[in-house]
GUTIBA-28439 format. One record per residue (C-alpha): x negated, y, z negated; residue number from 1; chain. Coordinates in nm, 2 decimals. Layout:
BEGIN
- X; Y; Z; NUM; A
...
***
This chain:
BEGIN
- 0.16; -1.33; 5.82; 1; A
- 0.19; -1.31; 5.47; 2; A
- 0.31; -0.95; 5.52; 3; A
- 0.63; -1.07; 5.68; 4; A
- 0.70; -1.29; 5.43; 5; A
- 0.66; -1.01; 5.13; 6; A
- 0.89; -0.80; 5.36; 7; A
- 1.18; -1.09; 5.35; 8; A
- 1.15; -1.11; 4.99; 9; A
- 1.20; -0.77; 4.94; 10; A
- 1.51; -0.78; 5.14; 11; A
- 1.66; -1.02; 4.85; 12; A
- 1.98; -0.88; 4.75; 13; A
- 2.22; -1.12; 4.73; 14; A
- 2.54; -0.91; 4.74; 15; A
- 2.81; -0.90; 5.02; 16; A
- 2.88; -1.13; 5.31; 17; A
- 2.55; -1.26; 5.39; 18; A
- 2.42; -1.26; 5.75; 19; A
- 2.49; -1.56; 6.03; 20; A
- 2.22; -1.84; 6.09; 21; A
- 2.18; -1.69; 6.43; 22; A
- 2.09; -1.35; 6.29; 23; A
- 1.84; -1.50; 6.05; 24; A
- 1.68; -1.69; 6.31; 25; A
- 1.65; -1.39; 6.54; 26; A
- 1.48; -1.20; 6.23; 27; A
- 1.21; -1.45; 6.17; 28; A
- 1.15; -1.45; 6.56; 29; A
- 1.13; -1.05; 6.54; 30; A
- 0.95; -1.03; 6.22; 31; A
- 0.67; -1.29; 6.41; 32; A
- 0.67; -1.08; 6.71; 33; A
- 0.61; -0.75; 6.49; 34; A
- 0.34; -0.94; 6.29; 35; A
- 0.15; -1.04; 6.60; 36; A
- 0.20; -0.71; 6.76; 37; A
- 0.06; -0.50; 6.44; 38; A
- -0.25; -0.77; 6.44; 39; A
- -0.29; -0.66; 6.80; 40; A
- -0.21; -0.95; 6.98; 41; A
- -0.17; -0.89; 7.34; 42; A
- -0.18; -1.12; 7.66; 43; A
- -0.32; -0.99; 8.00; 44; A
- -0.28; -1.32; 8.15; 45; A
- -0.08; -1.63; 8.18; 46; A
- -0.32; -1.84; 7.99; 47; A
- -0.34; -1.58; 7.71; 48; A
- 0.06; -1.54; 7.72; 49; A
- 0.09; -1.91; 7.67; 50; A
- -0.15; -1.94; 7.40; 51; A
- 0.02; -1.62; 7.20; 52; A
- 0.36; -1.81; 7.27; 53; A
- 0.22; -2.13; 7.13; 54; A
- 0.08; -1.96; 6.82; 55; A
- 0.40; -1.77; 6.75; 56; A
- 0.59; -2.09; 6.79; 57; A
- 0.37; -2.26; 6.53; 58; A
- 0.40; -1.95; 6.30; 59; A
- 0.80; -1.99; 6.33; 60; A
- 0.84; -2.36; 6.29; 61; A
- 0.60; -2.35; 5.98; 62; A
- 0.82; -2.06; 5.81; 63; A
- 1.17; -2.16; 5.94; 64; A
- 1.33; -2.37; 5.67; 65; A
- 1.20; -2.17; 5.37; 66; A
- 1.29; -1.84; 5.55; 67; A
- 1.64; -1.95; 5.68; 68; A
- 1.74; -2.03; 5.33; 69; A
- 1.66; -1.71; 5.19; 70; A
- 1.78; -1.51; 5.47; 71; A
- 2.12; -1.68; 5.48; 72; A
- 2.18; -1.71; 5.11; 73; A
- 2.03; -1.40; 4.93; 74; A
- 1.97; -1.13; 5.20; 75; A
- 2.22; -0.86; 5.27; 76; A
- 2.36; -0.86; 5.61; 77; A
- 2.29; -0.46; 5.63; 78; A
- 1.94; -0.53; 5.60; 79; A
- 1.91; -0.79; 5.83; 80; A
- 2.09; -0.56; 6.08; 81; A
- 1.87; -0.30; 6.01; 82; A
- 1.51; -0.52; 6.02; 83; A
- 1.66; -0.65; 6.39; 84; A
- 1.66; -0.29; 6.49; 85; A
- 1.33; -0.19; 6.34; 86; A
- 1.02; -0.13; 6.62; 87; A
- 0.74; -0.16; 6.36; 88; A
- 0.68; -0.34; 6.02; 89; A
- 0.60; -0.01; 5.86; 90; A
- 0.67; 0.34; 5.94; 91; A
- 0.96; 0.55; 6.01; 92; A
- 1.11; 0.29; 6.25; 93; A
- 0.99; 0.00; 6.03; 94; A
- 1.12; -0.31; 5.86; 95; A
- 1.00; -0.17; 5.54; 96; A
- 1.25; 0.14; 5.53; 97; A
- 1.54; -0.12; 5.53; 98; A
- 1.46; -0.20; 5.18; 99; A
- 1.53; 0.16; 5.09; 100; A
- 1.90; 0.10; 5.17; 101; A
- 2.14; 0.11; 4.87; 102; A
***
């Protein structure tokens, strides 16, 4: 999970009109989903799906306040939009690529 927060720090830009609260909430959920995906978390039964959802909620709730402050106040809207479209944390279509934006 620390990797997602490191990536979030890399997004800090502080220029231009920032992202909306809704975009930041979506980004946090998306980063948590990508982190669980990278860790190999997959659910094959309803019980496992419920447990996985519970774990994701716990992670999200634990980081919401801190993440939202950084996202809304310090991230560039273009980087948030880029990250929302990423399908992985790293790689050609990864969140990390969004930091390469100028």
